[in-house]
C-alpha positions, 0 to 999 in steps of 0.5 A: 429525474429533475425534468420529471420533477419539474414537469410534475410540479408544473402540472400541479401549478397548472391545475392549482392555477386553473382551480383559482381561475375557476374559483374566480369565475364562480365568485363572479357568478355567485357573489352578491355585489360588485365589490365582492365580485371585483375582489374575487376576480382580481385576487383569485384571477391574478393568483391563478394566472400567476401560477400558470405562468410560473408553470410555463417559466419552469418548463420553458427551455429558453431564457427570454420566454422565462423572463417574459413569464416572470415579467407577466406574473409581476405585471398581473400582481401589480395591476389587477388589484390596483385596477380593481381598487380603482374600479370599486372606488369609481363604482362607489362614487357613482352610487353602487350600493353595498350588499345589505349583509356587508359588515362595514362601510369605511368609505366616507359618504360621497355626495355629488353637489347639486348644480349651482351650489358653488360657494360665492367667489368660486364660479362653476366653469360651465356657468362662467360666461367668459369660457367659450369653446374653441374650434380648431380647424385644419392642422 
């Protein structure tokens, strides 16, 4: 009876996880800009993968396999949103525009300095005559 219930629960988790993964894929295709696409991919993808790995942990017969599945869930939930956040921040810094229908832009405006606009007293490393490239030969 318990094995049947766990198998049914694992099956439901796999179906729900696959649905989350499908929603993430649909979001990648249909959402308007890079930021909303990254949000869909990181959140729904991590939850979908987590559900499928939880199903694996439930039906697994060995302890190490279960621990690996739980560790993978923790890894997904810790790294996917963080990496999506950093990629979105980099995309914003490079200049990818928000979708015009976006409601709020809370990021401070980042504008790259034109070359040679350093303040006096702060020499730009590329323009410093004393900095010379070093070439290492052999080991």
